[in-house]
N, C-alpha and C positions, 0 to 999 in steps of 0.2 A: 722915152723919159729916161733921164741919167740914172743909174743905178745908185742906191743909198746906201750908206755905211749903216751896219748894223749895232745895236748897243745892247748889252746886256748887264744887269746891274741886281747884285744881290746885297743884302745887310742881314748881317749874323751876329749874334754873340755867342764867342768860344769860351769856352770853360777854361783858360791858360791867359796868364798876364800879357801885358803888349810884347813884352821882348823875347817871348818865346814863338808869340805868332810872326814877329817880324825875322827872328831865325828861320822859322819853316820857310818864308818866303826868299831867303837870301844866300842861305847854307847850302853847299852840295850837299852835304850828308842829309839833309833834311829832306831834299828833293828825291834823293834816293831812296831813304826810307818810305816817303809819301807815294812816289811813283813806282818804286821799285824798279828803278832805269838807273842807268849810269847817268850822272850828272857833274857839271862843273860850272861853278859861280865865281865870279869877281866882282863882288857888291861894291861897285862905286859908280858914279856917273861915268858912261862908257865903258863899263867893264861888261863883259860878255856874260851869258847864260846859255848852256848846254845841256838839253836833256835828249838823252837814247834811251829807246826800248826795243826789244823787237819787232820790226815792222813800222818804228815811228821814230823822228826826229823831229826835233825843234830847237832852234837857236834864237837867241834875243840880247837885247842890251839894256841895261839899267841905265833909265833915264833919269830917274830922279830918286833919291832917298834920305830919309830923316829917321834917325834911329830911333826906333819903337813906336814910330808915328804914321809912317808911309812909306810906301814902294811903289815904282813905277817901272814898268818895262816893255820893251817890244816884244813879240810872240812871232815868231814865224815857223809854224808845222809844216810839215810834207803834205801837201796835196789840201791846203787851208790858206785863206787868204790871210794876210798880214794883220795882226791884231796889236793894238795896244792897250796895256792891262793897267789900272792903278788901285792899290789897295789903301785905304785909309784905316788907320787902328787910333782907338780911343778906348782908355780904359774905362771900365764899368764894372762896379763892385770888384769880385776878385779875378773878373775876365776881361775880354775884349770886344766892344763893339767893332765888327770889321765890315766895313764898306768895299765891296768888290764892284769896281767897273771896267768893262771890256769893252773895247769898241773894234770892230772888225771892218777893216776896208771893204770898200764896195768893190765887187767885181765885175766888170762888163762882160756879158756872155758873147760868144763868138758871132760875128755878122752885126752887131749893133754898133752904132755910133755915137 
């Protein structure tokens, strides 16, 4: 049987406006604070994302951005299968309904065809 991609979906309401949640996923300063890591971002389609912490590094590329509404990027972390991430943001009261979807590529085990 061929390997299957894995999907992880999470929906939460965050007590912050969409502009702050969008910033958290697109700004290097926010990644540094959130992950306690070094980070660089170029938030535009085709722009790169780098996150470095002792013992771990990840690179990605922003694939789609809609100001305060959605963020999508690839994520390729050390010793992890490549991943596609899409975050949809929707204002809800004083917060943001956040729908996080991650699709991890299927990895074929050694010796399988």
